[in-house]
ROKOL-300078 format. One record per residue (C-alpha): x negated, y negated, z; residue number from 0; residue in three letters. Coordinates in steps of 0.25 Angstrom, whole numbers. Layout:
REM residues N
PT  east north    up vexro drenmi
PT     X     Y     Z   NUM    ALA
...
END
This chain:
REM residues 251
PT  east north    up vexro drenmi
PT     0     1     1     0    UNK
PT    -7   -14    -4     1    UNK
PT    -3   -28    -2     2    UNK
PT    -9   -36   -14     3    UNK
PT   -11   -51   -11     4    UNK
PT     3   -51    -6     5    UNK
PT     9   -66    -4     6    UNK
PT    24   -66     1     7    UNK
PT    33   -76    10     8    UNK
PT    47   -78    12     9    UNK
PT    47   -91     9    10    UNK
PT    41   -98    -4    11    UNK
PT    34  -108     5    12    UNK
PT    29   -99    16    13    UNK
PT    21   -87    11    14    UNK
PT    20   -76    21    15    UNK
PT     8   -68    14    16    UNK
PT    -4   -72    11    17    UNK
PT   -11   -63    -1    18    UNK
PT    -9   -51     8    19    UNK
PT   -19   -39     4    20    UNK
PT   -18   -25    11    21    UNK
PT   -18   -10     7    22    UNK
PT   -12     1    16    23    UNK
PT   -17    15    12    24    UNK
PT    -6    26    10    25    UNK
PT    -5    34    26    26    UNK
PT   -11    20    33    27    UNK
PT    -7     9    42    28    UNK
PT    -8    -5    41    29    UNK
PT    -3   -12    56    30    UNK
PT     0   -27    50    31    UNK
PT    -1   -36    64    32    UNK
PT    -3   -53    65    33    UNK
PT     6   -64    70    34    UNK
PT    21   -66    70    35    UNK
PT    23   -72    55    36    UNK
PT    13   -66    50    37    UNK
PT    19   -59    38    38    UNK
PT    17   -44    44    39    UNK
PT    31   -39    43    40    UNK
PT    31   -47    29    41    UNK
PT    22   -36    25    42    UNK
PT    33   -25    28    43    UNK
PT    43   -33    21    44    UNK
PT    36   -34     8    45    UNK
PT    32   -19     8    46    UNK
PT    46   -16    10    47    UNK
PT    49   -26    -3    48    UNK
PT    61   -35     6    49    UNK
PT    52   -45    -1    50    UNK
PT    42   -44   -13    51    UNK
PT    30   -51   -13    52    UNK
PT    27   -66   -18    53    UNK
PT    13   -61   -23    54    UNK
PT     4   -51   -22    55    UNK
PT    10   -36   -22    56    UNK
PT    14   -23   -12    57    UNK
PT     9   -10   -18    58    UNK
PT    11     5   -13    59    UNK
PT     3    14   -20    60    UNK
PT    -1     3   -31    61    UNK
PT    15     2   -33    62    UNK
PT    19   -13   -33    63    UNK
PT    31   -12   -24    64    UNK
PT    37   -25   -30    65    UNK
PT    39   -16   -42    66    UNK
PT    46    -4   -34    67    UNK
PT    59    -1   -29    68    UNK
PT    63    -7   -16    69    UNK
PT    69     6   -16    70    UNK
PT    58    13   -19    71    UNK
PT    49     5   -10    72    UNK
PT    57     6     4    73    UNK
PT    59    22     0    74    UNK
PT    45    24     5    75    UNK
PT    44    13    16    76    UNK
PT    48    14    32    77    UNK
PT    49     3    39    78    UNK
PT    51     3    55    79    UNK
PT    54   -12    59    80    UNK
PT    55   -18    72    81    UNK
PT    70   -17    73    82    UNK
PT    75    -6    66    83    UNK
PT    91    -5    59    84    UNK
PT    99     5    64    85    UNK
PT   113     9    61    86    UNK
PT   126     8    72    87    UNK
PT   126    24    67    88    UNK
PT   118    37    73    89    UNK
PT   103    38    75    90    UNK
PT   104    49    66    91    UNK
PT   110    41    55    92    UNK
PT    99    27    59    93    UNK
PT    89    40    57    94    UNK
PT    92    45    45    95    UNK
PT    94    32    38    96    UNK
PT    79    33    36    97    UNK
PT    83    43    24    98    UNK
PT    95    45    17    99    UNK
PT   100    60    18   100    UNK
PT    90    65    30   101    UNK
PT    95    76    37   102    UNK
PT    97    78    52   103    UNK
PT    84    86    54   104    UNK
PT    76    76    47   105    UNK
PT    84    63    56   106    UNK
PT    78    74    67   107    UNK
PT    65    73    63   108    UNK
PT    64    59    62   109    UNK
PT    70    55    76   110    UNK
PT    59    66    80   111    UNK
PT    48    59    73   112    UNK
PT    52    46    80   113    UNK
PT    52    52    93   114    UNK
PT    67    49    93   115    UNK
PT    75    62    92   116    UNK
PT    73    65   106   117    UNK
PT    81    54   112   118    UNK
PT    90    55   102   119    UNK
PT    94    70   105   120    UNK
PT    96    63   119   121    UNK
PT   107    57   115   122    UNK
PT   121    64   117   123    UNK
PT   124    63   101   124    UNK
PT   109    63    96   125    UNK
PT   107    60    82   126    UNK
PT   122    55    81   127    UNK
PT   120    44    91   128    UNK
PT   125    31    88   129    UNK
PT   114    20    90   130    UNK
PT   123     7    89   131    UNK
PT   121    -5    81   132    UNK
PT   108    -8    77   133    UNK
PT   103     3    87   134    UNK
PT   107    -3    98   135    UNK
PT   110    10   105   136    UNK
PT    95    13   106   137    UNK
PT    85     5   112   138    UNK
PT    72    -2   105   139    UNK
PT    65    11   103   140    UNK
PT    75    20    99   141    UNK
PT    79    12    89   142    UNK
PT    66    13    82   143    UNK
PT    62    25    84   144    UNK
PT    76    27    75   145    UNK
PT    69    18    67   146    UNK
PT    56    26    66   147    UNK
PT    65    39    64   148    UNK
PT    71    33    52   149    UNK
PT    60    29    47   150    UNK
PT    53    45    47   151    UNK
PT    66    49    42   152    UNK
PT    62    42    31   153    UNK
PT    46    46    29   154    UNK
PT    42    34    21   155    UNK
PT    27    33    18   156    UNK
PT    26    19    22   157    UNK
PT    31    13    32   158    UNK
PT    31    -1    39   159    UNK
PT    33    -1    54   160    UNK
PT    37   -17    55   161    UNK
PT    36   -21    70   162    UNK
PT    42    -7    72   163    UNK
PT    40    -8    89   164    UNK
PT    40   -23    90   165    UNK
PT    52   -24    98   166    UNK
PT    49   -11   107   167    UNK
PT    45   -12   123   168    UNK
PT    30    -9   123   169    UNK
PT    33     5   130   170    UNK
PT    43     8   118   171    UNK
PT    35     4   106   172    UNK
PT    24    12   114   173    UNK
PT    32    26   113   174    UNK
PT    36    22    97   175    UNK
PT    21    20    94   176    UNK
PT    17    33    94   177    UNK
PT    29    36    84   178    UNK
PT    26    26    73   179    UNK
PT    12    30    74   180    UNK
PT    16    45    68   181    UNK
PT    25    38    59   182    UNK
PT    15    32    52   183    UNK
PT     7    42    50   184    UNK
PT     4    45    35   185    UNK
PT    12    35    31   186    UNK
PT     8    19    25   187    UNK
PT    10    13    37   188    UNK
PT    11    -3    38   189    UNK
PT    15    -9    54   190    UNK
PT    20   -24    56   191    UNK
PT    16   -25    70   192    UNK
PT    16   -36    81   193    UNK
PT    12   -29    92   194    UNK
PT    -3   -23    89   195    UNK
PT    -3   -12    97   196    UNK
PT     6    -4    87   197    UNK
PT    -4    -5    78   198    UNK
PT   -18    -1    83   199    UNK
PT   -18    10    75   200    UNK
PT   -14     5    59   201    UNK
PT   -24     8    50   202    UNK
PT   -26    -6    48   203    UNK
PT   -21   -18    55   204    UNK
PT   -19   -30    49   205    UNK
PT   -18   -44    55   206    UNK
PT    -9   -54    47   207    UNK
PT    -9   -68    50   208    UNK
PT    -2   -80    43   209    UNK
PT     0   -68    31   210    UNK
PT   -15   -66    29   211    UNK
PT   -23   -54    36   212    UNK
PT   -31   -61    46   213    UNK
PT   -37   -47    50   214    UNK
PT   -37   -32    47   215    UNK
PT   -43   -20    53   216    UNK
PT   -40    -8    61   217    UNK
PT   -35    -9    77   218    UNK
PT   -49    -8    83   219    UNK
PT   -56   -17    72   220    UNK
PT   -46   -29    73   221    UNK
PT   -46   -31    88   222    UNK
PT   -59   -29    87   223    UNK
PT   -62   -41    80   224    UNK
PT   -57   -51    88   225    UNK
PT   -49   -58    79   226    UNK
PT   -32   -58    78   227    UNK
PT   -30   -46    81   228    UNK
PT   -38   -44    92   229    UNK
PT   -31   -55   100   230    UNK
PT   -19   -49    95   231    UNK
PT   -21   -37   102   232    UNK
PT   -28   -47   114   233    UNK
PT   -15   -54   116   234    UNK
PT    -4   -41   114   235    UNK
PT   -12   -31   124   236    UNK
PT   -10   -44   135   237    UNK
PT     3   -43   130   238    UNK
PT     7   -28   132   239    UNK
PT    -3   -27   145   240    UNK
PT     7   -39   150   241    UNK
PT    21   -30   146   242    UNK
PT    15   -16   152   243    UNK
PT    13   -22   165   244    UNK
PT    27   -30   163   245    UNK
PT    34   -16   159   246    UNK
PT    26    -9   171   247    UNK
PT    33   -19   180   248    UNK
PT    46   -18   174   249    UNK
PT    45    -2   175   250    UNK
END
């Protein structure tokens, strides 16, 4: 997957990405981090073709994604966003939305992969449990696991995790991180994240600043360099310590 000198702005007079170039080898993971407004989620939106680039191009296996249908492109991509939309229907229906025609055994296999099968089976109605409007009968962590199961059922070769755990508390996030790590194996993955603790295992990390790549490298290399990433890491480490102390006191 390549972004070749990509330029884009939501408004004609305000460019968000300024000639972005990057390559993600098949089966590798790329994490995109940076301050709010740096253009992180814009990259995911362009890949999914919610918008088309205004300069340069995005290619997958050498094909310009602007030259293929949105349907064929999106069939190859799975997204786990910060707030997955759930329908006011059963848990089984919400998981099965990932792939039309999926059978019960496939739904349950996806739920096991998302580490939610046992929870579902503990409910009186199991997979026939209704989740309520926008999933209000489920906790944040349970909704996110349903979203992960839906994406596992789709089984896409390309995966986008767009702030997938940012709405969760630190304990719930930690329990879901291993599920997400397993999910990215053998898939080309883009991880858009604010919390740096969720991207330390990425093959490469890029730090965006005002629509340009300010730094790139592994977690260890970026921390050692003492730049923007290292500053963000130190700040978030302090915040994590404060949060953990507060959670201990609440407990």
